[in-house]
C-alpha positions in Angstrom: 40.4 -97.5 -154.2 40.9 -95.1 -151.4 41.8 -96.5 -147.6 38.3 -97.4 -146.4 39.2 -95.2 -143.1 40.4 -92.6 -145.1 36.6 -91.9 -147.4 34.2 -89.7 -146.8 30.5 -90.6 -145.5 29.4 -90.5 -149.3 32.2 -92.9 -150.3 32.2 -95.0 -147.8 28.1 -95.6 -148.4 28.6 -95.1 -151.6 31.0 -98.6 -151.5 28.7 -100.4 -148.8 26.0 -99.8 -150.8 27.7 -101.1 -154.3 28.8 -104.5 -152.1 32.4 -103.3 -152.4 33.0 -102.8 -148.8 31.9 -104.6 -145.9 30.4 -102.7 -142.9 32.5 -105.3 -140.7 35.6 -104.2 -143.1 35.1 -101.0 -143.1 34.6 -100.7 -138.9 38.0 -103.2 -139.1 39.8 -100.7 -140.7 39.2 -97.5 -138.7 39.3 -99.3 -135.6 42.5 -101.0 -136.5 44.1 -97.6 -137.7 42.8 -95.7 -134.4 44.8 -98.5 -132.5 48.1 -97.4 -134.1 47.5 -94.1 -134.3 46.2 -93.0 -130.8 48.8 -93.5 -128.9 50.7 -90.7 -130.9 48.1 -88.1 -130.9 46.0 -89.2 -128.1 42.3 -87.9 -129.8 40.5 -90.6 -128.0 39.9 -90.8 -124.8 38.6 -94.4 -124.5 38.3 -96.7 -127.8 34.9 -98.8 -127.5 35.1 -102.4 -128.8 33.4 -103.6 -131.9 29.4 -104.3 -131.2 28.9 -107.1 -133.7 25.3 -106.8 -133.0 25.1 -103.4 -134.7 28.2 -104.2 -137.0 25.6 -106.9 -138.3 22.4 -104.7 -137.6 24.0 -102.4 -140.4 25.1 -104.8 -142.6 21.6 -106.6 -142.7 19.7 -102.6 -143.2 22.5 -102.3 -146.3 21.5 -105.2 -147.8 17.7 -105.1 -147.2 17.3 -101.5 -148.2 19.7 -100.5 -150.5 19.7 -97.4 -151.7 16.8 -96.5 -149.3 19.0 -97.5 -145.8 20.1 -93.8 -144.3 23.5 -93.0 -145.8 25.3 -93.1 -141.7 24.2 -96.8 -141.6 27.8 -99.0 -141.2 29.3 -95.6 -140.7 32.1 -95.3 -137.6 31.6 -92.1 -136.1 33.7 -90.6 -133.2 31.5 -88.5 -130.1 33.0 -85.7 -127.9 33.4 -87.3 -124.9 30.5 -84.7 -123.5 27.8 -86.0 -124.9 26.4 -88.8 -123.2 25.9 -92.7 -125.0 23.9 -95.4 -122.4 26.6 -97.7 -120.9 29.4 -95.6 -121.3 32.1 -93.3 -119.4 31.0 -89.4 -120.7 33.3 -87.6 -118.3 33.7 -84.1 -120.1 36.8 -84.9 -119.9 37.6 -83.6 -116.1 38.5 -85.8 -113.0 35.0 -84.6 -111.3 33.0 -86.9 -113.8 36.0 -89.1 -114.0 33.7 -92.4 -113.4 30.3 -91.4 -115.0 28.7 -93.7 -116.4 25.7 -92.2 -118.9 22.3 -93.8 -117.5 20.7 -93.0 -120.9 21.6 -91.5 -124.6 22.1 -88.2 -125.2 19.2 -87.4 -128.3 21.6 -87.1 -130.9 23.0 -90.5 -130.0 19.3 -92.2 -130.6 19.0 -90.4 -133.4 22.7 -92.1 -134.9 21.6 -95.5 -133.8 18.2 -95.2 -135.4 20.1 -94.2 -138.4 22.2 -97.1 -138.1 25.7 -95.5 -137.3 28.2 -97.0 -135.3 30.1 -95.1 -132.5 34.4 -95.9 -132.3 35.5 -94.2 -128.9 35.1 -90.8 -127.2 36.9 -87.2 -128.0 39.4 -85.7 -126.1 38.7 -82.4 -125.1 39.4 -79.4 -123.3 37.1 -80.1 -119.4 34.3 -78.9 -119.6 35.1 -77.6 -123.3 36.3 -74.5 -121.3 39.6 -73.8 -123.6 40.8 -73.3 -127.9 43.7 -75.9 -128.1 42.7 -79.6 -126.2 45.5 -79.0 -123.5 43.1 -78.8 -120.6 42.3 -81.8 -120.4 42.3 -84.1 -117.5 43.9 -87.2 -119.7 46.2 -85.1 -121.3 47.1 -82.7 -124.8 45.7 -83.5 -127.8 48.7 -83.6 -131.0 47.6 -82.3 -134.2 48.1 -85.2 -136.6 49.0 -82.5 -139.5 52.1 -81.2 -137.5 52.3 -82.6 -133.7 54.1 -79.8 -131.9 50.9 -77.9 -133.2 47.3 -77.8 -130.7 44.6 -79.3 -132.6 42.6 -76.7 -131.6 39.7 -76.6 -128.8 37.5 -77.6 -127.3 36.4 -80.5 -129.7 40.3 -81.2 -130.6 39.7 -84.3 -130.4 37.3 -85.0 -132.1 39.2 -82.9 -135.0 42.3 -84.7 -134.9 40.6 -88.7 -135.2 38.9 -86.8 -138.7 41.8 -85.7 -139.7 44.0 -88.6 -138.7 41.6 -91.1 -140.6 40.8 -92.8 -137.7 37.0 -92.0 -138.1 34.7 -91.1 -140.6 33.1 -88.3 -138.9 32.6 -87.2 -135.7 30.4 -85.5 -133.4 31.6 -81.9 -131.3 29.9 -79.7 -129.2 30.4 -75.4 -129.6 29.7 -72.7 -127.2 32.5 -70.2 -128.8 33.6 -71.1 -131.7 34.8 -75.4 -130.3 33.3 -77.0 -133.6 34.5 -74.5 -136.3 37.9 -73.4 -135.1 39.8 -77.2 -134.6 37.8 -77.9 -138.4 40.0 -74.9 -139.1 42.8 -76.3 -137.6 43.4 -79.6 -138.8 41.9 -79.3 -142.1 37.9 -80.4 -141.8 34.7 -78.6 -141.8 32.4 -77.4 -139.3 29.5 -76.9 -138.6 27.7 -74.9 -135.9 24.0 -75.1 -136.4 21.0 -72.0 -135.5 20.7 -72.7 -131.9 17.6 -74.8 -131.2 18.0 -76.7 -134.3 19.9 -79.9 -132.6 18.8 -81.0 -129.4 21.2 -80.3 -126.8 19.1 -83.2 -124.6 22.0 -85.6 -123.4 25.1 -82.3 -123.7 27.0 -82.1 -120.8 26.2 -78.0 -120.2 29.0 -75.7 -120.0 27.0 -72.1 -121.3 23.5 -73.6 -121.9 22.4 -70.4 -124.0 25.1 -71.2 -126.3 25.9 -74.1 -126.7 25.3 -76.5 -129.5 26.1 -80.0 -130.6 27.7 -80.1 -135.0 29.4 -82.2 -136.8 33.6 -82.6 -138.0 33.6 -84.2 -141.2 35.6 -84.1 -144.2 33.2 -82.3 -146.7 30.4 -80.0 -147.0 28.2 -82.3 -148.0 29.0 -85.1 -144.9 28.3 -82.0 -143.1 25.1 -82.0 -144.3 24.5 -85.5 -143.9 25.4 -86.1 -140.3 23.7 -82.2 -139.3 20.5 -84.2 -140.9 21.0 -86.8 -139.2 20.6 -85.3 -135.9 18.6 -81.9 -136.1 14.8 -81.5 -135.3 12.7 -80.6 -132.6 12.5 -82.7 -129.5 10.5 -83.0 -126.3 13.5 -83.5 -124.0 14.6 -80.0 -124.9 12.1 -77.1 -124.5 14.7 -74.9 -126.7 14.4 -76.8 -129.9 12.3 -75.5 -132.7 9.5 -77.0 -133.5 10.0 -78.8 -137.5 6.9 -76.7 -138.2 8.6 -73.7 -137.8 11.9 -74.6 -139.2 11.7 -72.4 -142.4 13.4 -74.0 -145.7 15.4 -71.5 -147.7 15.5 -70.9 -150.7 19.3 -70.3 -152.4 20.3 -68.8 -155.2 23.1 -69.7 -157.2 25.2 -67.1 -157.0 24.8 -65.1 -153.3 26.0 -61.8 -151.9 28.8 -62.3 -149.0 29.2 -59.5 -146.1 32.4 -58.6 -145.6 33.2 -57.2 -142.1 37.0 -55.8 -143.0 36.9 -52.9 -140.3 37.1 -56.1 -138.2 40.6 -57.1 -139.9 42.7 -54.0 -139.6 44.6 -55.8 -136.9 44.9 -59.5 -135.5 44.9 -61.5 -138.7 47.8 -62.8 -139.4 49.5 -61.5 -143.2 49.3 -64.8 -144.9 45.9 -65.5 -143.6 43.9 -62.3 -144.4 45.9 -63.0 -148.0 44.8 -66.9 -148.4 41.7 -65.1 -147.3 40.9 -62.2 -149.9 42.4 -64.9 -152.6 39.4 -67.1 -151.7 36.8 -64.0 -151.9 38.6 -63.3 -155.6 38.0 -66.8 -156.6 34.4 -66.6 -155.4 34.0 -63.2 -157.1 35.4 -64.9 -160.3 32.4 -67.5 -160.0 29.6 -64.7 -159.7 29.6 -64.1 -156.5 29.1 -60.4 -155.4 31.1 -59.2 -152.2 29.3 -56.4 -150.1 31.2 -54.2 -147.9 29.3 -54.8 -144.4 29.8 -53.1 -140.9 29.0 -54.5 -137.7 29.9 -51.7 -135.0 29.2 -53.9 -132.0 31.3 -56.8 -133.2 34.2 -55.8 -132.1 32.9 -55.6 -128.2 31.3 -59.6 -128.8 34.2 -61.4 -127.8 34.4 -59.1 -123.8 30.5 -60.0 -123.8 31.4 -63.5 -124.4 33.3 -63.5 -121.8 31.3 -62.0 -119.1 28.2 -64.2 -120.3 29.6 -67.8 -120.5 31.5 -68.2 -117.2 28.3 -66.9 -116.0 26.4 -70.3 -117.3 28.9 -72.2 -116.4 29.4 -71.1 -113.1 25.6 -72.0 -113.2 25.8 -75.3 -114.5 28.7 -76.3 -112.9 28.0 -75.4 -108.9 25.6 -79.2 -109.2 29.6 -80.2 -109.6 30.2 -80.3 -105.5 31.3 -83.5 -104.5 28.4 -84.4 -102.4 25.2 -84.3 -105.1 27.6 -85.1 -108.1 31.0 -85.6 -109.2 34.4 -86.5 -107.6 34.2 -86.7 -103.5 37.7 -86.1 -101.3 36.7 -85.7 -97.4 38.2 -83.1 -95.4 37.9 -82.3 -91.5 34.7 -80.3 -92.1 32.0 -80.4 -94.0 33.4 -76.8 -96.6 36.3 -78.6 -96.4 34.5 -81.3 -98.6 33.1 -79.0 -100.7 36.5 -77.4 -101.2 38.3 -80.3 -101.8 36.1 -82.0 -104.0 35.8 -79.2 -106.4 40.2 -77.9 -106.1 40.8 -81.6 -107.3 37.8 -82.4 -109.6 38.4 -79.6 -111.9 41.5 -78.5 -114.0 42.6 -74.5 -113.9 40.3 -73.0 -116.1 37.6 -74.5 -115.4 38.3 -72.8 -111.9 39.2 -69.6 -113.4 35.6 -69.4 -115.3 33.6 -70.7 -112.5 35.4 -68.1 -110.5 34.8 -65.3 -113.0 31.0 -66.4 -113.6 30.5 -66.0 -110.0 32.0 -62.6 -109.9 29.9 -61.5 -112.7 26.8 -62.8 -111.2 27.5 -61.2 -108.2 25.1 -58.8 -106.2 27.0 -56.0 -106.4 28.4 -56.2 -110.3 25.5 -58.2 -112.2 24.3 -54.8 -113.9 28.0 -53.8 -114.4 28.7 -56.7 -116.5 26.5 -59.2 -117.0 23.0 -57.2 -117.7 25.2 -55.1 -120.0 26.9 -58.1 -121.6 23.2 -59.2 -122.4 22.4 -55.9 -123.6 25.4 -55.6 -125.9 24.3 -59.2 -127.6 20.7 -58.0 -128.1 22.6 -54.9 -130.3 24.7 -57.4 -131.9 21.7 -59.5 -133.1 20.1 -56.1 -134.5 23.1 -55.6 -136.4 23.3 -58.8 -137.9 20.1 -59.1 -138.9 20.6 -55.7 -140.5 23.4 -57.0 -142.4 21.5 -60.0 -144.2 19.6 -57.3 -145.9 22.3 -56.6 -148.1 23.8 -59.9 -147.6 22.9 -63.8 -147.8 26.0 -64.8 -145.6 29.1 -62.9 -144.3 32.7 -64.2 -144.4 35.6 -64.1 -141.7 38.8 -65.7 -141.5 37.9 -68.4 -139.0 41.3 -67.9 -136.8 43.6 -65.1 -136.7 46.3 -67.6 -136.9 47.0 -71.5 -138.0 47.5 -73.9 -135.3 50.0 -72.7 -133.0 52.4 -74.6 -131.2 51.5 -76.0 -127.9 52.6 -73.7 -124.6 52.7 -70.7 -127.0 49.5 -69.2 -125.3 50.1 -69.8 -122.1 48.4 -65.8 -121.5 44.4 -67.1 -120.5 44.0 -64.0 -123.1 45.8 -64.9 -125.7 44.2 -67.8 -125.8 40.4 -66.2 -125.6 41.4 -64.3 -128.5 41.5 -67.8 -130.8 37.3 -66.9 -130.5 37.0 -63.7 -131.5 35.8 -64.2 -135.1 33.5 -67.1 -134.0 32.2 -66.1 -130.9 29.0 -64.1 -132.4 27.6 -66.7 -133.8 27.2 -68.5 -130.5 25.8 -65.2 -128.9 22.7 -64.4 -132.0 22.1 -68.3 -132.3 22.8 -68.0 -135.9 24.3 -70.9 -138.0 28.1 -70.6 -139.0 30.4 -73.0 -140.6 34.3 -73.6 -141.0 35.6 -74.4 -144.6 39.1 -75.1 -145.5 40.5 -72.2 -147.8 44.0 -73.5 -148.0 47.0 -73.6 -146.8 50.2 -71.0 -144.9 53.3 -72.2 -144.5 55.5 -72.6 -140.5 58.6 -74.1 -140.1 59.0 -75.5 -143.4 54.7 -77.5 -142.6 52.2 -76.6 -144.6 49.3 -75.8 -142.2 45.3 -75.4 -143.1 43.1 -72.7 -142.3 39.7 -72.0 -142.8 36.9 -69.3 -144.1 33.8 -69.1 -142.1 30.5 -68.3 -143.3 27.4 -67.2 -140.7 23.8 -66.7 -142.2 20.8 -66.4 -140.7 19.4 -68.2 -138.4 17.4 -71.5 -140.1 19.3 -70.9 -143.1 22.1 -74.2 -142.7 21.6 -74.5 -146.9 22.7 -71.6 -147.6 26.5 -72.4 -145.0 26.3 -75.1 -147.1 25.6 -74.0 -150.5 28.5 -71.2 -149.7 30.7 -74.2 -148.9 30.4 -75.7 -151.4 31.1 -73.2 -153.8 34.7 -72.5 -152.0 35.4 -76.3 -152.3 34.5 -76.1 -156.3 37.2 -72.9 -156.2 40.1 -74.0 -154.0 
């Protein structure tokens, strides 16, 4: 039998209900593996002690309800450090919130507790979710378990690393511009960014409020669906959530049309990544699906628009963390010194960079030249995608330009920002997107995973799950 900590959600749930495994044994397997492996990966910022009452309650529920028990009952999950769990530290991997203890549960945590899930620890991340490598954490970088000289991606790199290293069954991350899907691709996992408003953001430490979404990092597409279904739904604490009665259940065809904007792949994508992408598309067409050439002219400007809108929202959301109202406080000789010292000590370099950039694009002399034009480009991009979806059910890209890069390889911020080039559009448009492993490429003798990325219309997660499952079948 597969080691308990190496199981998928589906496998573990089946083993628990077949009495081949107990909730305590599953927890102990994950906790023991985490204690052994985490010092070499730095994927968890904190491992939680066993909650005996929750473990016993989950076991009783599985015994009493059997197949009717929620599939997540008794499953140990890892939670990104920007999602609040009552009574636990939630620092967003920043010195600014190093000692902040959450006084309430995020809505997704409430839902997971109702489903009987267990929480094994909080995972490392780029500070305030600003980064694509998990190098920008106040608590040290996270290593990629596939090759420890390389990054696991970011900002949900810790969540990706714990699942890839089998020290959690699955994990939650947050995605502002690709922060679930990019690390999923670099660690060989499935990562889902739901439709904006599908999952409540109540209890998520905000980075970009019009862009952020919580989503799953899992070992399979079916696991991603299980975790997504558990956390989605309308929430009175988040007015941007979609009312349950308005959330459309879309029909999923057995065969679908895949839109491919090849004009965007002419430069930047490494040759073997593009070759694997084309080979995956060929396997899908051999399985009966149809490729459609599409044009998305504004997508070439999406990254620039994102890096105007996102810092603007960062600047606004983090303004409250000044050392006076909230966050790390450092004394100075004057009140101004208090503010300057607190924010300089509390925030890392990348966070300060984005706050400054966001403050600049929102300033009275430049808001028209930058922010409002970026917002207009966002609206055009959304229309182009909707037009493309008249011909295609989904749109396909490689998730990343390359496999996982080495630590320090992208010291120039602009080269790091390019990591998000294919993922930011889903956040700008609010559409759902998924990354699914499509194979490996070789670097320095190591086989490194890469992903294929699908975007679907609003509320069409079922189409993404079908497409992802199709890739799993032909891989």
